N, C-alpha and C positions, 0 to 999 in steps of 0.2 A: 308037661309038668316042669315047674322050675326046679333047678338043682339046688342042693344045699349051699353051694358056693354063691349062686346068684342071690339067694335069699339073704345070706350074710352080707354080701356086697351092698344090697339095698338098705339093710339095717345100718351098716357103717355110714352110708351116705346120709341117712337121716340123723345119725348122731353128730355128723360133722356140720349139719346145718346150724344156722343162727339160733341160739337158745330162745325158747318160747316162754314168755312170761304169763303168769295168771292174769285174769281180767283186772282192770284197775280197782274195782270195788274190793276184790280179794286182797290186793296189795295193801290197801289201807287197813283192812281187817287184821291182816297178819301183823302189821306194824303196831297197831293199837293193842293187839293181844300180847305182844312182847313188851308193851309199856314204853316204847321208844317214840320220842317226839319227831316231827318232821325236820326240825332244825338239827337234832342230833344225827338223824340219818343222813341229812345233807352234808354234815361235817365228815361222816365216815366215807361217803361217796365222793367227797371233794367237789361238791356242787352247791347250788343255792337252795334255800328252802322253797322258793317258788318253783324250781325245777322238780323237786320232789312232789309238790302239789300237782304239778302237771302230769307226773307219772300216775298219780292216784286219781286223777279225774279224766284221764284219757286224752289229754291235749297234746302230749308228746311222749316219745319212747326213748329210753336210753340207747346210746350207741357204744360200740366196743371201744375200750375195755370195760367201761362202766357197766355195760349190759351184762357181761359174764359175772361180775362181782355182785350186782343186784340180784341176778338169778340164783346165785349160790346162797345169798342171804335169805331170799324168799323160800327156797327149798328147805333150808334149815328150820325156819320158822314154821313151815307147813308140817314138818315132821313133829314139831313140839305142840303145835296148836291146830289140829285138824278142824276143818269146818264142821259145825253141827249140821245134822241132816235138815233141820228146819230152816237153815240159811241157804239151802239149795234153791235159789230163785233166779229168775232172769237177771242178768247183769246189766249195769248201766255203762257198759263199755262204749267208747266212742267208735263210731263207724269210720273205717278207713276206706275211702273210695278213690280208685284211680280215675281222675277226672280228665277228660279231653279238653284242654284249655286252648282256646283259639290263639294262634300266634299273633301277638299284637302287631298292629300296623306300624307301631313305633313312630308315631308322629310326635316328636319330642321338641319342646320349646327351648330353643337356644336363646339366652338373654338378648334382647333386642339390640342393645348397644354393641354387642360383639359379633353376632352372626344372624342378622335378620333373614327370615325365610321368605323367599319370593313366592307369590301365588302362581300356580300353574293351571288353575282352574277352580271352579266352584266346588266346595266340599258338600257332599250330600249330608242331610241332617241325620244324626245318629238315631237308629231305631232302638226302641226299648222293649223290655219284657215286663208284663204287669208285676207290680211290687209283690203281690201275693205269691208269685212264683219264684221269688228270689231264693227262698230256702231250699228249693228243689233243684237248684242249678246243677249240683254234682250228679244227681241221678239222671236228669235229663241229658246232660252231656255224655255220661257214660253209656246211656241206652241208645242215643241217637246223635253221635258226634257230628254226623254230616249236617244235621240241622243247624248246629252252632257254627260249624266251619264254613257254611255257605256265606257267612257275613265277614269272613276273614281268611287268613292264610291257613295252610294245613295245620291241624292240631298237634300239640306236643303233649307228652304225659308228665304229670306231676302229682305227687301224693297230697291229698287234702283230707284233713280230719275235721269232722263236724261233731262236736260233743252233743250226745243225745240229751243230756241234762247239763248244760254248760254251767260251770261254777264260776261265780264272780266274787269280787271282794265283798265281804258282808257289809262294809260301810257304804258301798255304792249300790247295793241291790235290795236291802231289806225293806225299805219303806217307799220305794219309788212308785208314783202313780202308774196306773195302767197305761201302757204305751198306746199312743193314738196311731191309727193306720196311716194317717197322712204323713207321718215322719219316715216311713219306709221308702227308701229311694227306688226308683225304677231301675232295673238292671240293664246295663248296656252289655250286649254279648261280647264286645271286645274287651271288657273289663269285668269278668265274672266275679272277681274276688274283692271288688271295692277299690277305693282310692289309695289305700295305704296299708302298711303292716308294721308291727313292732317286733323287731328281731331280738331274741334272747340268745344267751350264750350257748345253749344246746342246739341251736339251729332251728328252733321253733319260731315261725313268723306268725304272729297273732294279727289277724285281720278283723274286719267288721263282721257283725252277724254271727259271731262264734266260730268263724273259720280259722283253722290253724294249718299253715303250710309248712312243709319240710324244706328248709333252705340248706343246700349242701355247701354253700360258698364259705371259703376260709380266707379270702382276700377281698379287698374292695372292688377290683376289676371283675372278679367272679360274681360278686354280689350284684354289680350293675348289670352284667350280662344276664344273670338269672332273673333279675327283676323285670328286664325288658322282654326277655324271650319266653320265660316259663311261668312267671308268677300270676299273670292275669290281673295285674294291678293297674290302676289308672282311673281317670274320670272324664266324662265327655265335656265338651266345651259348654260355656254358659250363654254363648251368643252364636248365632249361625255363622258369623264371620270371624269367630274367635278360634282358639286353639284348645285342644284337649289338655287337661291338667296332667302334668307329669306324675308318675307314681312316686310316693313318698315312702322311704324306709327309715323308720325310727330305730336307733340302736340303743339298747340298754348298755350299762357299763360293761357287763360280761361280754356282750356281742362286740363292743368296740375293741376290747382287749384281744378277743379271738381273731379279729381282723387286722391286728397289728397296730392299733391306735392306742395312744396313752389313755389311761382311765380318766385323767384330768388334764386340762390345759393350764399351764402355769405361765405367769408373766406379769409384767408391770402395767400393761394396758388394761382398760376395762374388759371384763370377761367377754362381752359380745364382740370385742375387737380382736381377740386373740386368734391366731392362726397357726397351723403347723408350719415350720420352716420349710423352705423349698427343697432342702436336701433331706427331708424326712423320708425314710424308706417307702412309706405308703404313697406319698406324693410322687416319688420316682416310679413306683409300680403303676400308678395311674397313667403317667406319661409313656412308659414303655408299652402299655397296652393300647396306645393310640387314643386315649381318652383325654379330655381337657377339663380344667377347673376354671370357673369364672374368675374375674379379678378379685373377688372376695377371698379366693384361696380356699383352703380346707379348714373351716372353722366350725362352730356349733351347727351352722346350717351350710351345707356344701352342695353345690350343683355339679354333677359329673356328666359331661356331654360330649358328643361328636357333632361336627358342623352339619347343618341340614343339607340334604341332597334332594332338591325338589320339595315334595311334600313330606318326605320322610325325616322325622326328627327323632333324635335319640338322646334322652336326658333323664336322669334320675335325681331326685332331691333326697339328700341324706340329712338327718337330724340326730345329734349325739346327746342323749339325755344327761349324761354325767358332765357334759361341757356347758350345762345350763342353757340348752336350746329352748327349753320351756321356762320362760321367766315366771317366777313365783307370783309376781304381782298380777300377771295376766292369766296364768294357769295355776291357781292356788291348789297345792297338794298333788298335782297330777304327776310330777316326776317321781313321787314316792309310791304311786299306785302300782299294782301288778300289771304286767304287760297287756293282758287281755282287757283290763279296765282302761289303760291308756289308749288302746286301740279304739275302745268304745267312745271315749271322750273326743279324740281327734277325728274319728269317723263321723260322729254327729256334727261336729263343726264343719268338716269337709262337705257333708251333704247339705247343710243349711247355709253355709257361707262360701267357703272355698277350701280346696286342699291347702293346708299351711305351706307357705313358701319361705318362711323366715319368722321373724317376730310378728306379733299381731299387727303392729304398725305396717310392716312390709305387706302382710296379707291384705290389710285394708286398702292399701294403695293398689296392689295387684288386682283386687276385686274390681276397682274402678275400670281398669283397662280390660279385664276379662268381660265385663258387661258392656263396655263401649269400645270395641276394638278399633284401632286407629285406621285400619285399611279394610277394603272389601274388594272382591274380584269383579271386574267388568270386562266386557268384550270390546276390544279395539275395533271401531267401525271400519277402519282401513284394512286391517289384516285379518280380523275375525278371531285373533288370539285373545286369550284371557290375560289381563294385566292387573296389577295391583293399583288401586285408586284410593283416595281419601274417603273415609267413611263419615258422611255428614253427621254432625252432633258429637263427634269425638274430638280429642285434642290433637290428633295427627301423630306423626312419628318424630318430628323434628323439635328439639328444644326451642324455647322461646324466651328471649330476655324480657324481664318485667319492665314496667315503667319505673323510672328512678325512685319515686316515693313508695313503690310497692316492694322494692328490693330490701336487702339487709345492708348495714353499713359496710360490711366487708366484701360485698358483691363487686365483681370486676366492672360492671356497668356504672357503679357508683364511684369506685376508686379511680377509674380511667377518665371519667367525665368531670370529676371535681364537683359533683353534685352537693349542694349545701341547702337544698330547699326543704329539708325535713322528710319524715317518713310517716306512713300509715301507722296508727297505734290502735288497731282494732284487736283488742285482746279481751279475754273473759274478765268478769267482775272480780275484784278483790277490794271490798269496801266495808268500812265499819262506821256506823253513825256516831258523830261526836257525842260524848257522854253528856255534855251540857244541854243537848237537845232532847234528852230523856225527860219525860214528865213524871211527877210524883205518882200518878195513877199507874203508869207503866211499871215503875220500880216496885210498886206494892203487889203486882201480880206475882204468883209463886213460881211460875215456870217459864223457861225459854224452850221453844220447840223448833226443831229444824225440819224443813221440807226439802226434799231433793227431787229435781226434775229428771225423769227417766231419759237417758241418752239425749240431752238437750241439743247437742251438735247434730245428731241424726234428725231430730224434729226440725231443726233449722234448714237441713238440706232438702226437705220436701218442697218441690216446685220452686226451687231456687234458681233464678236465671243468672247465669254467669257468662263472662266473655270467653269466646272460643278463638278469636283471632288476636293478632298483635295489637298493642295499644296505639292509638293516635292521640296526638297532643292538640289541645284546644285552649285558646285564650278567651276569657269572658264568655263562657258558654251559658246558655239558659239551662237551668237544672231540669232534668227529665228523670223521674223515678223509675222509668222502665229500662234505662240504659245502664248496664253494669260498668263500673269503673271507679276511679279515684278522683275526688273533687277537693280543691282547696277552697275553704270557706271559713268565715268567722262566725262562731256560734256563742261567743263569750257574752253577748248582750242578752241572752235568753234567761229569764228569771224562772227558776224552778224551785220547788219546795226542798229546802236543805235536809229535811228528814228522809228524803229519798236520794239514792245515788243519781248523779247525772247520767243520762243515757249516752252521753257523748264521750266519756272517758272511762278507761278500765278501773281507775281508782275511785270513780264516782265523784271527783271534784269538778267544779265548774271550769270550763275552758278559759284560758287566759288570753287568747288571741287566735289568729288564723291557724288552721291545722288541716291536715289531709284526712278525709273521711271516705268511707265506702258508701256506695249508693244507698244501701238500706238505712244507714245512720242518718243521712240527710233527709231521706224520705220520711223518717219518723219525726224529724224536726218539723217538717211540713204538717204531718198528722197532728202534732201538738199545737198547730196554729201559728207557726212562725214562718216568715218569708225567708227563703234561702237564695242567696246570690253568690254563687261560686265565681272566683276570679280566674281559675285555671282548672283544667281537668285532663286526665288521660282516660280515654274511653275506647270501647271495642265495638266495632260495627257488626261482627258476627256473634250472635248470642244463642244460648240454648240452656235447657234444664239438664246439664250434663250429669248431675248426681242423682237424677230421679231413679234409674234402675238400681243404683247402689243403695239409695234410701229404702226402696221397696224390699229388696232382698234382706237387708239387715233388719228392717222393721219386722218382717215375717219371722226371721230367725229369733229375734228377741222375744216377740210375743209367744211364739210356739214353745220356746224353751221355758219361759215363765209358766206357761200352761202345764208343761210336763212336771213342773215343781209345785203344782196345785194352785197357781195364781192365774185365774181365768178372768175373761172379760165380764162374765155374768155375775160376778160377786158384787154385793153392795159394799159401801165404803167401810163399814165395820168389819165385814168378813174379809175384805181386801187387806186391811191392816193386820188382821190376825194371821192370814195366810202368808203375808210378807215377813212376819215375825218368825215363822217356822220354815220358810222355803229352802234355806240353805241346808237345813238338817234333813229335809225330805229325801234328798239324793245328792251327796257331795259331788258326784261325777257331773250331773247336769248343772249343778251350781257352778262348777268350773267352766262348763261350756258357756254359761251366761256371763261369767266374768270375762272370758275371752272375747265374746261378742262385743261387750261394752268397751274393752280395750281396743278392739278392731276399729270401732268408730272414732274414738279420740286419737288413736295412733295414726289412722289413715288421714285424718284431717291435719294432724301435725306434720306428717311426711310431705304435705304439699309445700311446706317451706322448711325443708330439712336443712339445718345449718352444717357448716363444716365440722368434721370430727378429727380428733388426733392432736397431739401436742405440737406437731411440726408444721401445722398449717400457718401460712402467712396471708394476711389480708390482701385482697386483690387477685389472688390465684383462684382459678376455677376448681371446684370440688366435684366429686363424681355425681352428686345428685343433680347438678345443673345440666347434665347431659341427657336427662330424660324429659319427655314432653309433659310429664305430670309434676314437674317442679313449678308450681303455680301459686305463689304467695297471694295473688289477688283472689283466687278461689277460696283459699283458707280464710282470708280477711272477710269475704262475703259470708261465709258460714258463721264465723264468730260474731260478726256485726249483727246478723239476723238473730242469733241466739241471745245476744245481750239485749237487743230491742224487744224480743219476745218476753224476756224476764222483766224488763222495765214496764212493759204494757200491763203485765199481770200485777206488778207492784202498785201501779197507778189504780187499777181496777179494784184492788183490795182496799185502798184508801177510800175510794168512792162507795164501796159496798159495806165496809165494816168500820172505817175510821182507823184501822190498824196500820202502823208503820213498822218496817223491818228494823231489827237491830244490826244485822250484818248480812252480807252476801258474799259468797265465794263460788265463782263459776256458776254451777247449776244448783247450789244449795243456798237457801235463805232461812234466817232465824227470826221468829216472831215471839214477842211476849205473849203469854197465854195463861188463862185461869186454870187450865188442866194440862196433863201430860200428852194429850192426844190432839192431832190436827182437827178432830171433830169438834173440839172446844172453841175453835175460832174461825174455821172456814165458813164462808157464806152459803146458806141453803135457802131455797124458796119455801113457801108455805107448804108446798106439796112434798117437801123432803128431798127434792132433786137439787144437785149442786147448781150454783149460779154460773152461767156461762161468762167467760172472760176472766174469772179469777182462777186461782190454783184449784185444780180438781184432782182427787185421788183416782188412781187407776193404773193398769199395767202397760199402757201403750206409750210410745215415745212422746215426750212433751207433757205428759201427766205427772202427778207428784206422788211421792211415797214418804213415809216417815224416815228421816235421817237419824234422829235421836232427840232426847229430851234431857235437860239439866235444870238446875234451879236458876231463877232469875238472878239471885245473888252471885252465883258462879259466873253468869254471862257478863254482868256489870263489872265484876272484878277483872275479867279478861279485857274488857273494853277500856278500863282505866289504865291497864298496862300496855295499851296499844296493840293488843292481840285480837285476832278475828275469831269470835265464837263459832262461826260457821265451819272453821277448820277443825274444831275440836268437839263439836256437839255430839258426834258419834261415839265419843269415848276414846278415840285415837286421833291420828293425823290424817284428815281427808285432803291430802295435798293435791293440788291441781297437777295433772300429768297429761299433757296434750300429745304424748307420743314422743317418738325418737326424732 
């Protein structure tokens, strides 16, 4: 029998243990019974309102000394406001499960220009777990860790919380359509907790699918180590010859400050160009811990890595929300969301597109490489060893100088050669019909209606044949519409209806003499019935549909996300217009994903011809973008040329089917005079009620149209008389063309 001293010793040990809090639902009840708001409690505890919400929904727990203070407060309230007997029901507390997380293989992508990883052998395809089993990962791993560990290194322990009834921001969860099973990603056992997490100031790391991890890191090096060794974050490669996506840690303002970073970056440069100075304590910490930063330094998007050793890569992507990592134009409202909802938005984007690696423009470009890796492993027939070889259909690893007419005026190839032969001018439309060409009948119509083509650049990328090899110069070539390249030809003699924009110039005016054109532009001239006789050309012998996988993935992402917002392919035109009118209100989080997907398309195309940045650049110097194989202005020109040709073809068909001429065009938006405020009032339909093929058609897929906006015809004519473009303002704001960074 135990002695009195032993019993008292045991009781003392219990008293010295960490204070135990009541279940989350009881914490909320006590606060509400006391009439205290979450914001007021947060002020008393010197934390954020979101953190208090986390305490009350089971997503996180306070740590000392806040733990003891919170415990004392709850005990005082419990004495004043005891729980009624009828409230004694099962709690909605979050389950805290110690999960055996596979030690990641840590294959981390070092930026190619700095530390390319050599192939040492073929990589086995990642094995997945059925999507339906994703929510059971914690239990499976805890019950049979050896089953998970068989695919990776020995497991380590980390605390994972899964909310039984996850609480999300009301604005992002109240009216969202039922989730489709197809959107759930298959689980890779190496990355059981998804591709990314949003770290808050209390150490809670919010992942996808309602997972909340406890992150003990208080410095950036500790955060990187924890992310790679214990978090279970990351994503499998998108191509068998590619690389796994590095884990992304998104830092809230509170988390940034806790890690020693400034809450805001201040300076005179553009926000996206700001960086921590090299003598900043955090930058020094990173160096002392034997980690490196890329040449971009520590900015809103920072990559912290160690050089590859064989197939082992160690790299973590960091994004600082309060440093404007998520541009409001691409990610509307996301930075102001709660951490769990930010994780939801970024997680869906990562699953459907790619784990964000910077701006949407950067991610769009990285997606091209992820889907078409530049190299693949092959056995050397002489030695039998695996070696790295060019992957057919890709752009390779080495940068390639463009043909002089494809370059920009400041490019070294132009400055050093003294080139004066002119440049490609393949840009999107910015055209307004001359007012004097308006008829009285058109001016008497009451409305001007704008149609917007869904992701027009993406539609143009489908089955687009582009050059893959270096350009070769030809004099007096015979035009071949199947060979991508740049052609010098004179199209000024072609007589076209002045009530339509010319398909050969961005401003829609008639060409005045010889000019450089991309293959698709000259091919369209042939389609219109004109002979084409180039005098000079820069052509590429190796060709391919490089952008096809990029198009397919982004098209699926776009269509699936619209469907989640209630805009599905099976809707008739009237129902489609009604659904589009309400889709952004259906779920603001999914609407933000849709916006990011559209920005990824335009930004990715724009990055193919990224111009020099910074005030100190001098013409003729090389700039960083030129060092990557994806600096390909000729591919950008091909996409835009085809998009402009697609637009003109539809404009032509509309004249043939309806007799209607546009008032103005801006990139992928066209404005028509109309008897009503709906596109249904002027689009052509067959007697059966089906849309006429070849004209503008309403629908949710890339290349189809939606309503951009409607104004009065008087309003449109007034803008035209002032030299302004109604297509820019038809939405009610400024629909400014933004092709990316």
